[in-house]
C-alpha distance (Angstrom), angle and dihedral (degrees) to the residues before:
residue distance angle dihedral
X1 . . .
X2 3.80 . .
X3 3.80 116.3 .
X4 3.81 97.8 -137.3
X5 3.80 91.9 179.5
X6 3.80 96.1 63.8
X7 3.80 113.5 107.6
X8 3.79 135.1 134.7
X9 3.81 97.3 -170.7
X10 3.79 120.9 113.5
X11 3.80 116.2 -147.5
X12 3.79 97.9 160.5
X13 3.80 110.1 153.2
X14 3.81 93.3 13.5
X15 3.80 128.3 116.5
X16 3.80 124.0 -140.0
X17 3.81 132.1 -169.2
X18 3.80 117.5 -157.4
X19 3.80 123.1 -177.2
X20 3.78 122.7 -155.0
X21 3.79 88.0 30.1
X22 3.78 97.0 149.4
X23 3.80 95.8 88.5
X24 3.78 147.5 -7.2
X25 3.79 119.2 10.2
X26 3.81 93.0 -2.6
X27 3.79 93.0 54.7
X28 3.80 92.6 45.0
X29 3.81 90.4 49.1
X30 3.81 93.6 49.6
X31 3.79 90.5 52.8
X32 3.82 92.8 44.4
X33 3.80 93.0 52.6
X34 3.81 90.9 46.0
X35 3.80 90.9 52.3
X36 3.80 87.9 51.3
X37 3.80 90.2 57.0
X38 3.81 102.3 -97.4
X39 3.78 128.4 135.8
X40 3.80 106.0 -124.6
X41 3.81 131.8 -156.4
X42 3.80 102.7 -156.7
X43 3.81 108.2 -157.1
X44 3.77 124.9 -164.1
X45 3.79 144.8 127.0
X46 3.81 99.7 -107.1
X47 3.79 121.5 64.8
X48 3.82 93.2 -160.9
X49 3.80 93.0 54.9
X50 3.80 92.3 46.6
X51 3.81 89.7 50.6
X52 3.81 88.3 55.5
X53 3.80 89.4 50.7
X54 3.79 91.7 52.4
X55 3.82 92.5 43.6
X56 3.82 92.9 -179.2
X57 3.82 92.1 -48.7
X58 3.80 102.8 139.7
X59 3.82 90.5 -159.4
X60 3.83 88.8 68.8
X61 3.80 116.0 70.7
X62 3.83 116.0 -168.6
X63 3.81 116.0 -136.9
X64 3.79 118.4 -174.6
X65 3.79 113.2 -144.9
X66 3.78 139.7 133.3
X67 3.80 103.6 -129.5
X68 3.81 89.1 -147.7
X69 3.79 91.1 63.9
X70 3.79 118.6 113.9
X71 3.80 93.8 -120.0
X72 3.80 98.1 30.3
X73 3.81 97.9 104.8
X74 3.80 93.5 52.5
X75 3.81 91.6 43.7
X76 3.80 93.9 51.5
X77 3.79 97.1 45.9
X78 3.79 90.9 41.5
X79 3.80 90.7 54.2
X80 3.80 91.2 53.5
X81 3.80 92.5 46.3
X82 3.80 93.6 49.8
X83 3.77 94.4 46.6
X84 3.81 101.7 41.2
X85 3.79 106.2 7.9
X86 3.77 91.1 -128.3
X87 3.81 146.3 54.5
X88 3.78 121.0 -149.0
X89 3.80 104.2 166.4
X90 3.80 133.1 30.4
X91 3.80 116.5 -168.5
X92 3.80 111.5 -166.8
X93 3.79 98.1 -159.5
X94 3.82 104.5 137.3
X95 3.77 110.8 109.1
X96 3.75 144.0 145.3
X97 3.80 123.1 -127.2
X98 3.77 114.2 -147.4
X99 3.78 130.5 -179.8
X100 3.79 98.7 -151.3
X101 3.81 118.7 166.8
X102 3.79 113.0 -160.5
X103 3.81 92.5 -111.3
X104 3.82 89.8 59.0
X105 3.80 99.0 47.3
X106 3.78 115.6 130.5
X107 3.79 129.7 173.5
X108 3.81 90.9 -115.4
X109 3.80 95.8 51.8
X110 3.78 92.8 43.8
X111 3.81 91.6 48.0
X112 3.80 90.8 53.4
X113 3.82 91.6 54.9
X114 3.80 95.1 46.3
X115 3.81 95.7 41.7
X116 3.80 92.2 52.1
X117 3.79 102.0 35.4
X118 3.81 102.2 35.8
X119 3.80 114.5 11.8
X120 3.81 98.5 43.8
X121 3.82 96.8 51.3
X122 3.80 90.0 45.2
X123 3.80 93.1 53.5
X124 3.78 92.4 44.2
X125 3.80 92.4 50.2
X126 3.80 89.9 49.8
X127 3.81 92.2 50.0
X128 3.82 91.3 47.2
X129 3.79 94.2 48.5
X130 3.84 98.9 94.2
X131 3.82 91.9 50.2
X132 3.79 93.6 44.5
X133 3.79 91.3 48.1
X134 3.80 91.8 52.8
X135 3.81 92.5 59.6
X136 3.83 99.6 26.2
X137 3.77 89.7 -112.2
X138 3.76 133.4 176.9
X139 3.79 140.9 -121.8
X140 3.79 123.0 -145.1
X141 3.79 115.9 -168.7
X142 3.79 124.4 -164.1
X143 3.79 114.5 -134.6
X144 3.81 127.5 162.7
X145 3.77 141.1 -125.9
X146 3.80 84.6 -102.4
X147 3.80 88.7 63.6
X148 3.80 88.4 77.6
X149 3.82 103.8 13.2
X150 3.83 119.1 69.9
X151 3.78 120.7 -133.8
X152 3.81 131.5 177.5
X153 3.79 112.4 -103.0
X154 3.80 94.9 13.4
X155 3.81 99.4 76.4
X156 3.80 97.9 119.3
X157 3.79 94.9 41.0
X158 3.81 88.0 49.2
X159 3.81 91.2 47.2
X160 3.80 90.0 54.1
X161 3.79 90.4 52.2
X162 3.80 91.9 45.3
X163 3.79 85.7 55.6
X164 3.80 89.9 53.7
X165 3.81 90.5 52.2
X166 3.81 90.9 50.3
X167 3.80 91.0 47.0
X168 3.79 89.3 50.3
X169 3.78 93.2 56.1
X170 3.80 94.5 40.6
X171 3.81 93.9 48.0
X172 3.80 89.7 47.8
X173 3.80 89.8 57.3
X174 3.81 93.0 42.2
X175 3.81 97.6 46.9
X176 3.80 101.2 37.7
X177 3.80 90.8 93.7
X178 3.81 87.8 60.4
X179 3.80 92.5 51.2
X180 3.80 92.5 -110.7
X181 3.79 116.5 138.5
X182 3.81 121.3 -153.0
X183 3.79 123.9 -165.9
X184 3.78 138.5 151.2
X185 3.77 141.7 -149.4
X186 3.79 120.5 -141.0
X187 3.80 107.4 -156.1
X188 3.75 123.2 -161.7
X189 3.81 120.4 -142.1
X190 3.80 105.0 -34.8
X191 3.79 131.5 -178.9
X192 3.81 107.7 -96.3
X193 3.79 143.2 117.6
X194 3.81 92.4 -90.8
X195 3.80 97.3 106.1
X196 3.79 92.0 47.7
X197 3.81 90.7 46.9
X198 3.80 88.8 51.6
X199 3.81 87.7 64.0
X200 3.80 96.9 -115.1
X201 3.79 120.4 156.9
X202 3.81 118.5 -106.9
X203 3.81 92.8 -113.0
X204 3.80 90.7 50.8
X205 3.80 91.2 49.7
X206 3.79 91.8 52.2
X207 3.81 91.1 50.4
X208 3.81 93.2 46.0
X209 3.80 91.6 51.6
X210 3.81 91.6 48.3
X211 3.80 92.5 49.2
X212 3.80 92.8 46.2
X213 3.79 93.2 50.9
X214 3.80 89.6 50.0
X215 3.82 91.7 55.1
X216 3.79 96.3 47.4
X217 3.83 112.3 92.5
X218 3.81 92.4 -140.2
X219 3.80 88.1 54.2
X220 3.80 102.8 -123.2
X221 3.79 146.1 65.8
X222 3.77 117.7 -98.0
X223 3.78 130.8 -100.7
X224 3.84 116.9 -125.3
X225 3.82 90.4 -125.4
X226 3.81 89.9 61.0
X227 3.80 90.6 58.2
X228 3.80 93.5 40.6
X229 3.79 89.9 56.8
X230 3.82 90.4 60.4
X231 3.78 92.3 46.4
X232 3.80 88.2 55.8
X233 3.81 91.2 45.9
X234 3.80 92.4 53.1
X235 3.81 91.8 47.6
X236 3.80 93.4 46.5
X237 3.83 112.5 111.9
X238 3.81 85.3 -133.5
X239 3.83 86.7 72.1
X240 3.80 88.4 63.8
X241 3.83 95.3 140.8
X242 3.80 97.1 48.5
X243 3.79 118.7 95.5
X244 3.80 138.0 138.3
X245 3.80 92.9 30.9
X246 3.80 130.2 135.8
X247 3.80 109.1 -157.7
X248 3.80 116.8 -158.1
X249 3.80 111.0 -139.7
X250 3.78 97.2 178.0
X251 3.80 113.2 116.7
X252 3.81 89.7 -100.8
X253 3.81 96.4 -56.8
X254 3.80 93.3 132.6
X255 3.79 91.1 61.9
X256 3.81 98.2 37.7
């Protein structure tokens, strides 16, 4: 049983934006930052899911937006600026998982993966840059084991996450002079709604989860709170000399 309430970070007075906050790692991260004292803008597409994330916690403010939208980046950063006058942490968590064998690739399906997993976090980071620079903030991107581990049928999803890892390292080098740190977590298979959202059948989901657990050295899929804890750690001002890193939080899958 994961103790999702355990944290030693102190984010009192700081503002955090988290995308994909309606479920899974995003929801767990929003709650973890709120427990650590932060004010959190929880961004997602579904108002009902964001309301569940907030669950009467006044430190978490739901903000409905599709990060792929043309004006989404400005809307999200503007909302944080108006409400708190600052932005200290940007967590680029929103993403789409797609099982896409090469024989089934279409321009539409490929565009959806790239727009969500690469373009949207890039535009949001760019829009957040002036606010982050003002308070020497930090960006935490969410990659995946598939960003550095090949797998049949997941090539384009993995390529989008490999892009996020490259962006993480490149932004870290580019923004260090401004005092902005950039890191990423690369979760292994973690309990979430991603497989359901990918349109997989229930029987296929059960088999995928069984097979994944069997491949992971620690013998199980991850809990979102376990990944959220590392997102908070990387954003913590106490980690002031850590930048350009991609931390695998995957039960040992990356080395299996």
